[in-house]
All heavy atoms as a GROMACS GRO file, in nm:
protein
  598
    1MET      N    1  14.450   5.902   1.224
    1MET     CA    2  14.497   5.767   1.223
    1MET      C    3  14.554   5.739   1.362
    1MET      O    4  14.630   5.817   1.416
    1MET     CB    5  14.606   5.749   1.117
    1MET     CG    6  14.660   5.610   1.111
    1MET     SD    7  14.791   5.579   0.988
    1MET     CE    8  14.744   5.672   0.848
    2THR      N    9  14.517   5.627   1.417
    2THR     CA   10  14.569   5.583   1.546
    2THR      C   11  14.647   5.454   1.522
    2THR      O   12  14.597   5.363   1.458
    2THR     CB   13  14.455   5.557   1.645
    2THR    OG1   14  14.375   5.674   1.653
    2THR    CG2   15  14.509   5.523   1.782
    3VAL      N   16  14.768   5.448   1.575
    3VAL     CA   17  14.852   5.331   1.556
    3VAL      C   18  14.887   5.274   1.693
    3VAL      O   19  14.932   5.347   1.782
    3VAL     CB   20  14.982   5.367   1.480
    3VAL    CG1   21  15.072   5.246   1.468
    3VAL    CG2   22  14.949   5.426   1.345
    4PHE      N   23  14.864   5.145   1.709
    4PHE     CA   24  14.902   5.074   1.830
    4PHE      C   25  15.016   4.980   1.793
    4PHE      O   26  15.003   4.899   1.703
    4PHE     CB   27  14.783   4.993   1.885
    4PHE     CG   28  14.666   5.078   1.924
    4PHE    CD1   29  14.560   5.095   1.837
    4PHE    CD2   30  14.664   5.141   2.046
    4PHE    CE1   31  14.452   5.174   1.872
    4PHE    CE2   32  14.556   5.220   2.082
    4PHE     CZ   33  14.450   5.236   1.995
    5TYR      N   34  15.127   4.993   1.863
    5TYR     CA   35  15.247   4.914   1.833
    5TYR      C   36  15.284   4.837   1.959
    5TYR      O   37  15.301   4.895   2.066
    5TYR     CB   38  15.361   5.006   1.791
    5TYR     CG   39  15.489   4.935   1.757
    5TYR    CD1   40  15.506   4.879   1.632
    5TYR    CD2   41  15.592   4.926   1.849
    5TYR    CE1   42  15.624   4.813   1.599
    5TYR    CE2   43  15.710   4.861   1.817
    5TYR     CZ   44  15.725   4.806   1.692
    5TYR     OH   45  15.841   4.741   1.660
    6LEU      N   46  15.297   4.706   1.946
    6LEU     CA   47  15.331   4.622   2.060
    6LEU      C   48  15.439   4.524   2.021
    6LEU      O   49  15.423   4.444   1.929
    6LEU     CB   50  15.206   4.544   2.104
    6LEU     CG   51  15.224   4.444   2.217
    6LEU    CD1   52  15.261   4.516   2.347
    6LEU    CD2   53  15.098   4.363   2.235
    7ARG      N   54  15.552   4.533   2.089
    7ARG     CA   55  15.659   4.433   2.070
    7ARG      C   56  15.620   4.309   2.146
    7ARG      O   57  15.580   4.317   2.262
    7ARG     CB   58  15.792   4.484   2.123
    7ARG     CG   59  15.867   4.567   2.024
    7ARG     CD   60  16.004   4.596   2.081
    7ARG     NE   61  16.091   4.482   2.054
    7ARG     CZ   62  16.200   4.490   1.981
    7ARG    NH1   63  16.236   4.604   1.931
    7ARG    NH2   64  16.274   4.384   1.960
    8GLN      N   65  15.631   4.195   2.083
    8GLN     CA   66  15.594   4.069   2.146
    8GLN      C   67  15.708   4.019   2.235
    8GLN      O   68  15.825   4.044   2.207
    8GLN     CB   69  15.561   3.964   2.040
    8GLN     CG   70  15.442   4.001   1.954
    8GLN     CD   71  15.314   4.007   2.033
    8GLN    OE1   72  15.287   3.922   2.115
    8GLN    NE2   73  15.234   4.109   2.010
    9ALA      N   74  15.672   3.947   2.338
    9ALA     CA   75  15.771   3.889   2.428
    9ALA      C   76  15.857   3.788   2.352
    9ALA      O   77  15.812   3.728   2.253
    9ALA     CB   78  15.701   3.821   2.545
   10GLU      N   79  15.977   3.770   2.398
   10GLU     CA   80  16.068   3.675   2.335
   10GLU      C   81  16.005   3.536   2.330
   10GLU      O   82  15.956   3.485   2.430
   10GLU     CB   83  16.199   3.669   2.414
   10GLU     CG   84  16.309   3.594   2.346
   10GLU     CD   85  16.359   3.664   2.221
   10GLU    OE1   86  16.362   3.788   2.218
   10GLU    OE2   87  16.396   3.593   2.126
   11GLY      N   88  16.000   3.476   2.213
   11GLY     CA   89  15.944   3.343   2.197
   11GLY      C   90  15.793   3.340   2.175
   11GLY      O   91  15.737   3.235   2.149
   12ALA      N   92  15.725   3.454   2.185
   12ALA     CA   93  15.579   3.456   2.166
   12ALA      C   94  15.541   3.435   2.020
   12ALA      O   95  15.442   3.370   1.989
   12ALA     CB   96  15.522   3.589   2.215
   13LEU      N   97  15.621   3.489   1.930
   13LEU     CA   98  15.598   3.474   1.786
   13LEU      C   99  15.727   3.427   1.721
   13LEU      O  100  15.836   3.456   1.771
   13LEU     CB  101  15.556   3.608   1.724
   13LEU     CG  102  15.420   3.663   1.762
   13LEU    CD1  103  15.403   3.804   1.705
   13LEU    CD2  104  15.309   3.574   1.712
   14PRO      N  105  15.718   3.359   1.608
   14PRO     CA  106  15.840   3.318   1.536
   14PRO      C  107  15.921   3.440   1.493
   14PRO      O  108  15.867   3.550   1.479
   14PRO     CB  109  15.788   3.244   1.414
   14PRO     CG  110  15.646   3.211   1.445
   14PRO     CD  111  15.597   3.312   1.544
   15LYS      N  112  16.050   3.422   1.475
   15LYS     CA  113  16.135   3.531   1.427
   15LYS      C  114  16.080   3.590   1.298
   15LYS      O  115  16.024   3.522   1.216
   15LYS     CB  116  16.277   3.479   1.400
   15LYS     CG  117  16.364   3.477   1.522
   15LYS     CD  118  16.414   3.616   1.546
   15LYS     CE  119  16.536   3.612   1.634
   15LYS     NZ  120  16.552   3.737   1.704
   16ARG      N  121  16.100   3.720   1.283
   16ARG     CA  122  16.055   3.796   1.165
   16ARG      C  123  15.904   3.785   1.146
   16ARG      O  124  15.855   3.788   1.035
   16ARG     CB  125  16.128   3.752   1.038
   16ARG     CG  126  16.276   3.772   1.041
   16ARG     CD  127  16.322   3.914   1.054
   16ARG     NE  128  16.267   4.001   0.952
   16ARG     CZ  129  16.264   4.132   0.962
   16ARG    NH1  130  16.310   4.192   1.066
   16ARG    NH2  131  16.212   4.204   0.866
   17SER      N  132  15.830   3.772   1.253
   17SER     CA  133  15.685   3.763   1.244
   17SER      C  134  15.626   3.897   1.286
   17SER      O  135  15.622   3.930   1.404
   17SER     CB  136  15.634   3.651   1.334
   17SER     OG  137  15.494   3.648   1.331
   18VAL      N  138  15.581   3.974   1.189
   18VAL     CA  139  15.518   4.103   1.215
   18VAL      C  140  15.372   4.090   1.174
   18VAL      O  141  15.343   4.055   1.060
   18VAL     CB  142  15.587   4.217   1.137
   18VAL    CG1  143  15.516   4.348   1.161
   18VAL    CG2  144  15.732   4.226   1.176
   19ARG      N  145  15.283   4.117   1.267
   19ARG     CA  146  15.140   4.110   1.238
   19ARG      C  147  15.086   4.251   1.229
   19ARG      O  148  15.107   4.333   1.318
   19ARG     CB  149  15.069   4.033   1.349
   19ARG     CG  150  15.115   3.889   1.357
   19ARG     CD  151  15.048   3.816   1.469
   19ARG     NE  152  14.905   3.811   1.442
   19ARG     CZ  153  14.817   3.755   1.524
   19ARG    NH1  154  14.856   3.704   1.637
   19ARG    NH2  155  14.690   3.753   1.493
   20VAL      N  156  15.016   4.280   1.120
   20VAL     CA  157  14.960   4.413   1.097
   20VAL      C  158  14.812   4.399   1.071
   20VAL      O  159  14.770   4.315   0.991
   20VAL     CB  160  15.029   4.483   0.977
   20VAL    CG1  161  14.971   4.621   0.955
   20VAL    CG2  162  15.179   4.490   0.998
   21GLY      N  163  14.731   4.479   1.140
   21GLY     CA  164  14.586   4.477   1.119
   21GLY      C  165  14.535   4.618   1.096
   21GLY      O  166  14.589   4.715   1.149
   22PHE      N  167  14.432   4.630   1.015
   22PHE     CA  168  14.373   4.759   0.984
   22PHE      C  169  14.226   4.758   1.021
   22PHE      O  170  14.155   4.662   0.994
   22PHE     CB  171  14.385   4.791   0.834
   22PHE     CG  172  14.528   4.794   0.787
   22PHE    CD1  173  14.580   4.688   0.717
   22PHE    CD2  174  14.608   4.903   0.814
   22PHE    CE1  175  14.711   4.690   0.675
   22PHE    CE2  176  14.740   4.905   0.772
   22PHE     CZ  177  14.791   4.799   0.702
   23THR      N  178  14.180   4.868   1.080
   23THR     CA  179  14.038   4.884   1.112
   23THR      C  180  13.990   5.009   1.039
   23THR      O  181  14.041   5.119   1.061
   23THR     CB  182  14.018   4.902   1.264
   23THR    OG1  183  14.072   4.789   1.330
   23THR    CG2  184  13.871   4.916   1.296
   24VAL      N  185  13.893   4.988   0.950
   24VAL     CA  186  13.835   5.098   0.874
   24VAL      C  187  13.684   5.091   0.895
   24VAL      O  188  13.620   4.996   0.853
   24VAL     CB  189  13.870   5.088   0.724
   24VAL    CG1  190  13.810   5.204   0.647
   24VAL    CG2  191  14.019   5.084   0.704
   25GLY      N  192  13.630   5.190   0.962
   25GLY     CA  193  13.488   5.189   0.997
   25GLY      C  194  13.396   5.219   0.879
   25GLY      O  195  13.437   5.276   0.778
   26ARG      N  196  13.271   5.180   0.895
   26ARG     CA  197  13.170   5.201   0.791
   26ARG      C  198  13.146   5.348   0.759
   26ARG      O  199  13.102   5.382   0.650
   26ARG     CB  200  13.037   5.141   0.834
   26ARG     CG  201  13.030   4.994   0.820
   26ARG     CD  202  12.893   4.950   0.862
   26ARG     NE  203  12.859   4.824   0.800
   26ARG     CZ  204  12.749   4.758   0.826
   26ARG    NH1  205  12.664   4.806   0.913
   26ARG    NH2  206  12.726   4.645   0.764
   27VAL      N  207  13.175   5.434   0.854
   27VAL     CA  208  13.153   5.577   0.833
   27VAL      C  209  13.238   5.630   0.716
   27VAL      O  210  13.206   5.734   0.658
   27VAL     CB  211  13.181   5.656   0.963
   27VAL    CG1  212  13.328   5.656   0.995
   27VAL    CG2  213  13.125   5.795   0.956
   28LEU      N  214  13.342   5.558   0.679
   28LEU     CA  215  13.430   5.602   0.571
   28LEU      C  216  13.379   5.566   0.432
   28LEU      O  217  13.441   5.603   0.334
   28LEU     CB  218  13.570   5.544   0.591
   28LEU     CG  219  13.639   5.594   0.717
   28LEU    CD1  220  13.773   5.527   0.734
   28LEU    CD2  221  13.654   5.744   0.713
   29GLY      N  222  13.271   5.492   0.424
   29GLY     CA  223  13.215   5.459   0.293
   29GLY      C  224  13.176   5.314   0.283
   29GLY      O  225  13.181   5.238   0.381
   30GLY      N  226  13.137   5.276   0.162
   30GLY     CA  227  13.097   5.139   0.137
   30GLY      C  228  13.216   5.044   0.135
   30GLY      O  229  13.331   5.084   0.154
   31ALA      N  230  13.187   4.918   0.112
   31ALA     CA  231  13.291   4.815   0.114
   31ALA      C  232  13.402   4.842   0.013
   31ALA      O  233  13.519   4.821   0.042
   31ALA     CB  234  13.229   4.678   0.089
   32VAL      N  235  13.366   4.891  -0.104
   32VAL     CA  236  13.466   4.917  -0.208
   32VAL      C  237  13.565   5.024  -0.161
   32VAL      O  238  13.687   5.009  -0.174
   32VAL     CB  239  13.398   4.959  -0.340
   32VAL    CG1  240  13.500   5.005  -0.442
   32VAL    CG2  241  13.314   4.846  -0.395
   33GLU      N  242  13.513   5.132  -0.104
   33GLU     CA  243  13.599   5.240  -0.056
   33GLU      C  244  13.685   5.194   0.062
   33GLU      O  245  13.805   5.222   0.068
   33GLU     CB  246  13.514   5.360  -0.014
   33GLU     CG  247  13.594   5.477   0.037
   33GLU     CD  248  13.683   5.541  -0.067
   33GLU    OE1  249  13.661   5.521  -0.188
   33GLU    OE2  250  13.777   5.611  -0.028
   34ARG      N  251  13.627   5.122   0.156
   34ARG     CA  252  13.704   5.074   0.272
   34ARG      C  253  13.813   4.978   0.229
   34ARG      O  254  13.925   4.983   0.280
   34ARG     CB  255  13.610   5.008   0.373
   34ARG     CG  256  13.516   5.106   0.439
   34ARG     CD  257  13.444   5.048   0.558
   34ARG     NE  258  13.391   4.914   0.541
   34ARG     CZ  259  13.267   4.884   0.503
   34ARG    NH1  260  13.182   4.981   0.474
   34ARG    NH2  261  13.229   4.759   0.493
   35ASN      N  262  13.784   4.890   0.134
   35ASN     CA  263  13.885   4.796   0.086
   35ASN      C  264  13.998   4.868   0.012
   35ASN      O  265  14.114   4.829   0.022
   35ASN     CB  266  13.822   4.690  -0.004
   35ASN     CG  267  13.739   4.592   0.075
   35ASN    OD1  268  13.762   4.572   0.194
   35ASN    ND2  269  13.640   4.532   0.012
   36ARG      N  270  13.964   4.974  -0.062
   36ARG     CA  271  14.067   5.053  -0.131
   36ARG      C  272  14.161   5.116  -0.029
   36ARG      O  273  14.284   5.114  -0.046
   36ARG     CB  274  14.001   5.162  -0.216
   36ARG     CG  275  14.103   5.242  -0.297
   36ARG     CD  276  14.036   5.353  -0.376
   36ARG     NE  277  13.981   5.456  -0.289
   36ARG     CZ  278  14.054   5.555  -0.235
   36ARG    NH1  279  14.182   5.564  -0.261
   36ARG    NH2  280  13.998   5.644  -0.158
   37ILE      N  281  14.106   5.169   0.079
   37ILE     CA  282  14.188   5.229   0.184
   37ILE      C  283  14.281   5.124   0.244
   37ILE      O  284  14.401   5.148   0.262
   37ILE     CB  285  14.097   5.291   0.293
   37ILE    CG1  286  14.020   5.410   0.236
   37ILE    CG2  287  14.179   5.332   0.415
   37ILE    CD1  288  13.907   5.459   0.325
   38LYS      N  289  14.229   5.006   0.273
   38LYS     CA  290  14.311   4.900   0.333
   38LYS      C  291  14.419   4.852   0.237
   38LYS      O  292  14.533   4.825   0.279
   38LYS     CB  293  14.223   4.784   0.378
   38LYS     CG  294  14.141   4.819   0.503
   38LYS     CD  295  14.070   4.700   0.559
   38LYS     CE  296  13.939   4.679   0.488
   38LYS     NZ  297  13.856   4.575   0.551
   39ARG      N  298  14.387   4.843   0.107
   39ARG     CA  299  14.490   4.802   0.009
   39ARG      C  300  14.604   4.901   0.005
   39ARG      O  301  14.722   4.864   0.001
   39ARG     CB  302  14.428   4.789  -0.130
   39ARG     CG  303  14.355   4.661  -0.155
   39ARG     CD  304  14.326   4.640  -0.302
   39ARG     NE  305  14.259   4.752  -0.364
   39ARG     CZ  306  14.126   4.770  -0.371
   39ARG    NH1  307  14.045   4.680  -0.318
   39ARG    NH2  308  14.074   4.875  -0.429
   40ARG      N  309  14.572   5.030   0.007
   40ARG     CA  310  14.676   5.133   0.005
   40ARG      C  311  14.762   5.126   0.130
   40ARG      O  312  14.884   5.140   0.124
   40ARG     CB  313  14.612   5.271  -0.007
   40ARG     CG  314  14.542   5.290  -0.142
   40ARG     CD  315  14.466   5.419  -0.148
   40ARG     NE  316  14.560   5.530  -0.154
   40ARG     CZ  317  14.530   5.653  -0.116
   40ARG    NH1  318  14.411   5.681  -0.070
   40ARG    NH2  319  14.619   5.748  -0.124
   41LEU      N  320  14.700   5.103   0.244
   41LEU     CA  321  14.776   5.093   0.368
   41LEU      C  322  14.863   4.968   0.372
   41LEU      O  323  14.978   4.972   0.419
   41LEU     CB  324  14.681   5.094   0.488
   41LEU     CG  325  14.621   5.230   0.518
   41LEU    CD1  326  14.508   5.217   0.617
   41LEU    CD2  327  14.727   5.325   0.568
   42ARG      N  328  14.811   4.856   0.323
   42ARG     CA  329  14.891   4.733   0.319
   42ARG      C  330  15.016   4.754   0.235
   42ARG      O  331  15.125   4.708   0.271
   42ARG     CB  332  14.809   4.617   0.264
   42ARG     CG  333  14.726   4.547   0.368
   42ARG     CD  334  14.674   4.414   0.318
   42ARG     NE  335  14.591   4.423   0.200
   42ARG     CZ  336  14.458   4.435   0.202
   42ARG    NH1  337  14.394   4.441   0.315
   42ARG    NH2  338  14.392   4.442   0.089
   43GLU      N  339  15.002   4.823   0.123
   43GLU     CA  340  15.118   4.847   0.036
   43GLU      C  341  15.218   4.940   0.106
   43GLU      O  342  15.339   4.918   0.099
   43GLU     CB  343  15.074   4.908  -0.096
   43GLU     CG  344  15.187   4.940  -0.192
   43GLU     CD  345  15.271   4.820  -0.231
   43GLU    OE1  346  15.226   4.705  -0.216
   43GLU    OE2  347  15.384   4.841  -0.278
   44ALA      N  348  15.170   5.042   0.175
   44ALA     CA  349  15.259   5.133   0.247
   44ALA      C  350  15.336   5.058   0.356
   44ALA      O  351  15.456   5.079   0.373
   44ALA     CB  352  15.179   5.248   0.308
   45VAL      N  353  15.269   4.968   0.427
   45VAL     CA  354  15.336   4.889   0.531
   45VAL      C  355  15.434   4.791   0.467
   45VAL      O  356  15.545   4.771   0.517
   45VAL     CB  357  15.233   4.816   0.619
   45VAL    CG1  358  15.301   4.713   0.708
   45VAL    CG2  359  15.155   4.916   0.702
   46ARG      N  360  15.397   4.730   0.356
   46ARG     CA  361  15.485   4.636   0.288
   46ARG      C  362  15.617   4.703   0.250
   46ARG      O  363  15.725   4.646   0.266
   46ARG     CB  364  15.418   4.579   0.163
   46ARG     CG  365  15.499   4.468   0.097
   46ARG     CD  366  15.446   4.434  -0.040
   46ARG     NE  367  15.464   4.542  -0.136
   46ARG     CZ  368  15.578   4.574  -0.197
   46ARG    NH1  369  15.687   4.506  -0.172
   46ARG    NH2  370  15.584   4.674  -0.283
   47GLN      N  371  15.609   4.828   0.203
   47GLN     CA  372  15.730   4.899   0.163
   47GLN      C  373  15.820   4.932   0.281
   47GLN      O  374  15.940   4.947   0.266
   47GLN     CB  375  15.692   5.028   0.091
   47GLN     CG  376  15.629   5.005  -0.044
   47GLN     CD  377  15.586   5.134  -0.111
   47GLN    OE1  378  15.600   5.243  -0.056
   47GLN    NE2  379  15.531   5.122  -0.231
   48ARG      N  380  15.764   4.943   0.400
   48ARG     CA  381  15.840   4.982   0.520
   48ARG      C  382  15.856   4.869   0.621
   48ARG      O  383  15.900   4.892   0.732
   48ARG     CB  384  15.770   5.098   0.591
   48ARG     CG  385  15.751   5.219   0.507
   48ARG     CD  386  15.880   5.288   0.489
   48ARG     NE  387  15.859   5.412   0.416
   48ARG     CZ  388  15.953   5.496   0.390
   48ARG    NH1  389  16.073   5.472   0.432
   48ARG    NH2  390  15.928   5.604   0.323
   49ARG      N  391  15.822   4.748   0.584
   49ARG     CA  392  15.821   4.635   0.678
   49ARG      C  393  15.957   4.610   0.743
   49ARG      O  394  15.965   4.570   0.858
   49ARG     CB  395  15.773   4.510   0.606
   49ARG     CG  396  15.734   4.401   0.700
   49ARG     CD  397  15.667   4.288   0.624
   49ARG     NE  398  15.614   4.195   0.720
   49ARG     CZ  399  15.488   4.162   0.731
   49ARG    NH1  400  15.401   4.216   0.650
   49ARG    NH2  401  15.447   4.078   0.821
   50ALA      N  402  16.064   4.635   0.672
   50ALA     CA  403  16.197   4.611   0.726
   50ALA      C  404  16.228   4.701   0.846
   50ALA      O  405  16.314   4.669   0.927
   50ALA     CB  406  16.302   4.632   0.617
   51LEU      N  407  16.157   4.812   0.860
   51LEU     CA  408  16.181   4.904   0.971
   51LEU      C  409  16.115   4.858   1.101
   51LEU      O  410  16.147   4.908   1.208
   51LEU     CB  411  16.128   5.044   0.936
   51LEU     CG  412  16.192   5.110   0.814
   51LEU    CD1  413  16.124   5.242   0.785
   51LEU    CD2  414  16.340   5.128   0.834
   52LEU      N  415  16.024   4.760   1.092
   52LEU     CA  416  15.955   4.712   1.211
   52LEU      C  417  16.041   4.612   1.286
   52LEU      O  418  16.129   4.549   1.229
   52LEU     CB  419  15.822   4.648   1.171
   52LEU     CG  420  15.722   4.741   1.103
   52LEU    CD1  421  15.601   4.661   1.055
   52LEU    CD2  422  15.678   4.851   1.198
   53ALA      N  423  16.013   4.595   1.414
   53ALA     CA  424  16.088   4.500   1.497
   53ALA      C  425  16.067   4.358   1.446
   53ALA      O  426  15.973   4.330   1.372
   53ALA     CB  427  16.042   4.513   1.642
   54ASP      N  428  16.153   4.268   1.491
   54ASP     CA  429  16.144   4.128   1.449
   54ASP      C  430  16.011   4.065   1.486
   54ASP      O  431  15.953   3.991   1.408
   54ASP     CB  432  16.258   4.047   1.510
   54ASP     CG  433  16.390   4.076   1.442
   54ASP    OD1  434  16.388   4.134   1.333
   54ASP    OD2  435  16.493   4.040   1.499
   55ALA      N  436  15.964   4.086   1.605
   55ALA     CA  437  15.838   4.027   1.648
   55ALA      C  438  15.751   4.138   1.706
   55ALA      O  439  15.774   4.185   1.817
   55ALA     CB  440  15.862   3.920   1.752
   56ALA      N  441  15.654   4.182   1.628
   56ALA     CA  442  15.572   4.294   1.671
   56ALA      C  443  15.431   4.279   1.618
   56ALA      O  444  15.404   4.206   1.524
   56ALA     CB  445  15.631   4.425   1.621
   57ARG      N  446  15.340   4.353   1.681
   57ARG     CA  447  15.202   4.361   1.635
   57ARG      C  448  15.170   4.508   1.617
   57ARG      O  449  15.197   4.590   1.703
   57ARG     CB  450  15.109   4.299   1.738
   57ARG     CG  451  14.967   4.305   1.693
   57ARG     CD  452  14.876   4.232   1.786
   57ARG     NE  453  14.740   4.252   1.741
   57ARG     CZ  454  14.636   4.212   1.807
   57ARG    NH1  455  14.651   4.150   1.921
   57ARG    NH2  456  14.517   4.234   1.759
   58LEU      N  457  15.113   4.540   1.502
   58LEU     CA  458  15.081   4.677   1.467
   58LEU      C  459  14.934   4.682   1.428
   58LEU      O  460  14.892   4.612   1.337
   58LEU     CB  461  15.170   4.721   1.349
   58LEU     CG  462  15.157   4.862   1.298
   58LEU    CD1  463  15.209   4.960   1.402
   58LEU    CD2  464  15.234   4.877   1.168
   59ASP      N  465  14.857   4.763   1.499
   59ASP     CA  466  14.715   4.782   1.468
   59ASP      C  467  14.695   4.927   1.427
   59ASP      O  468  14.735   5.018   1.498
   59ASP     CB  469  14.627   4.750   1.588
   59ASP     CG  470  14.632   4.604   1.627
   59ASP    OD1  471  14.634   4.520   1.535
   59ASP    OD2  472  14.635   4.573   1.747
   60VAL      N  473  14.631   4.948   1.311
   60VAL     CA  474  14.609   5.082   1.258
   60VAL      C  475  14.458   5.104   1.248
   60VAL      O  476  14.387   5.027   1.186
   60VAL     CB  477  14.673   5.097   1.118
   60VAL    CG1  478  14.652   5.237   1.065
   60VAL    CG2  479  14.820   5.062   1.123
   61VAL      N  480  14.411   5.212   1.312
   61VAL     CA  481  14.270   5.248   1.308
   61VAL      C  482  14.259   5.376   1.226
   61VAL      O  483  14.318   5.478   1.260
   61VAL     CB  484  14.214   5.271   1.450
   61VAL    CG1  485  14.068   5.310   1.444
   61VAL    CG2  486  14.234   5.148   1.536
   62ILE      N  487  14.182   5.370   1.117
   62ILE     CA  488  14.168   5.484   1.026
   62ILE      C  489  14.044   5.564   1.062
   62ILE      O  490  13.937   5.508   1.081
   62ILE     CB  491  14.158   5.435   0.880
   62ILE    CG1  492  14.274   5.344   0.846
   62ILE    CG2  493  14.151   5.554   0.784
   62ILE    CD1  494  14.408   5.407   0.866
   63GLN      N  495  14.063   5.695   1.067
   63GLN     CA  496  13.952   5.786   1.094
   63GLN      C  497  13.923   5.867   0.969
   63GLN      O  498  14.000   5.866   0.875
   63GLN     CB  499  13.987   5.873   1.213
   63GLN     CG  500  14.004   5.790   1.339
   63GLN     CD  501  14.094   5.854   1.441
   63GLN    OE1  502  14.153   5.958   1.417
   63GLN    NE2  503  14.107   5.791   1.556
   64SER      N  504  13.814   5.935   0.967
   64SER     CA  505  13.764   5.999   0.846
   64SER      C  506  13.863   6.095   0.778
   64SER      O  507  13.870   6.100   0.657
   64SER     CB  508  13.634   6.073   0.873
   64SER     OG  509  13.653   6.173   0.969
   65GLU      N  510  13.942   6.170   0.855
   65GLU     CA  511  14.030   6.268   0.791
   65GLU      C  512  14.143   6.206   0.710
   65GLU      O  513  14.199   6.270   0.624
   65GLU     CB  514  14.086   6.367   0.894
   65GLU     CG  515  14.171   6.305   1.002
   65GLU     CD  516  14.091   6.264   1.125
   65GLU    OE1  517  13.968   6.267   1.122
   65GLU    OE2  518  14.155   6.226   1.224
   66GLU      N  519  14.178   6.079   0.734
   66GLU     CA  520  14.285   6.016   0.660
   66GLU      C  521  14.238   5.935   0.540
   66GLU      O  522  14.319   5.886   0.462
   66GLU     CB  523  14.366   5.920   0.749
   66GLU     CG  524  14.445   5.988   0.857
   66GLU     CD  525  14.366   5.996   0.986
   66GLU    OE1  526  14.264   5.928   0.997
   66GLU    OE2  527  14.407   6.072   1.074
   67SER      N  528  14.109   5.918   0.523
   67SER     CA  529  14.059   5.827   0.421
   67SER      C  530  14.101   5.865   0.279
   67SER      O  531  14.121   5.779   0.195
   67SER     CB  532  13.907   5.816   0.429
   67SER     OG  533  13.848   5.940   0.399
   68GLY      N  534  14.119   5.992   0.251
   68GLY     CA  535  14.157   6.034   0.117
   68GLY      C  536  14.300   6.080   0.105
   68GLY      O  537  14.337   6.148   0.010
   69ALA      N  538  14.384   6.042   0.201
   69ALA     CA  539  14.523   6.087   0.202
   69ALA      C  540  14.599   6.037   0.080
   69ALA      O  541  14.575   5.928   0.030
   69ALA     CB  542  14.593   6.039   0.329
   70ASP      N  543  14.689   6.119   0.033
   70ASP     CA  544  14.775   6.086  -0.080
   70ASP      C  545  14.866   5.968  -0.041
   70ASP      O  546  14.908   5.956   0.073
   70ASP     CB  547  14.860   6.209  -0.115
   70ASP     CG  548  14.951   6.184  -0.231
   70ASP    OD1  549  14.899   6.161  -0.342
   70ASP    OD2  550  15.073   6.189  -0.211
   71PHE      N  551  14.894   5.879  -0.137
   71PHE     CA  552  14.976   5.762  -0.106
   71PHE      C  553  15.114   5.800  -0.057
   71PHE      O  554  15.171   5.733   0.028
   71PHE     CB  555  14.987   5.669  -0.227
   71PHE     CG  556  15.060   5.542  -0.196
   71PHE    CD1  557  14.998   5.441  -0.124
   71PHE    CD2  558  15.189   5.522  -0.239
   71PHE    CE1  559  15.065   5.325  -0.092
   71PHE    CE2  560  15.257   5.406  -0.208
   71PHE     CZ  561  15.194   5.307  -0.136
   72GLY      N  562  15.171   5.908  -0.107
   72GLY     CA  563  15.301   5.953  -0.062
   72GLY      C  564  15.302   5.986   0.087
   72GLY      O  565  15.398   5.960   0.158
   73ILE      N  566  15.192   6.041   0.137
   73ILE     CA  567  15.180   6.071   0.279
   73ILE      C  568  15.169   5.942   0.359
   73ILE      O  569  15.232   5.924   0.462
   73ILE     CB  570  15.058   6.162   0.305
   73ILE    CG1  571  15.083   6.299   0.243
   73ILE    CG2  572  15.029   6.174   0.454
   73ILE    CD1  573  14.962   6.389   0.242
   74LEU      N  574  15.088   5.847   0.310
   74LEU     CA  575  15.070   5.720   0.380
   74LEU      C  576  15.199   5.640   0.388
   74LEU      O  577  15.230   5.580   0.488
   74LEU     CB  578  14.962   5.634   0.310
   74LEU     CG  579  14.820   5.685   0.315
   74LEU    CD1  580  14.731   5.595   0.233
   74LEU    CD2  581  14.770   5.694   0.459
   75SER      N  582  15.276   5.640   0.279
   75SER     CA  583  15.396   5.558   0.274
   75SER      C  584  15.518   5.631   0.332
   75SER      O  585  15.623   5.569   0.349
   75SER     CB  586  15.424   5.513   0.131
   75SER     OG  587  15.450   5.626   0.051
   76GLY      N  588  15.505   5.759   0.360
   76GLY     CA  589  15.617   5.833   0.418
   76GLY      C  590  15.723   5.871   0.317
   76GLY      O  591  15.836   5.898   0.354
   77THR      N  592  15.688   5.871   0.189
   77THR     CA  593  15.788   5.908   0.086
   77THR      C  594  15.765   6.048   0.038
   77THR      O  595  15.666   6.108   0.056
   77THR     CB  596  15.781   5.812  -0.034
   77THR    OG1  597  15.650   5.813  -0.088
   77THR    CG2  598  15.820   5.674   0.007
   0.00000   0.00000   0.00000
């Protein structure tokens, strides 16, 4: 998993605006499998959203070894 984290300049985004994007390549499976991976990641980020900066952009690129990771590992619990 590769994570790109960028704090936005003051005034670039509204307060408490955190943008999160996920990239899951076709090599990880069909659309159903890729969407399942993204749903699990969205939930993990939702649970930890308060830990992110007020105005930030987070891009997550998933590689093959993380596709079957346990939700506890993804969410950090």
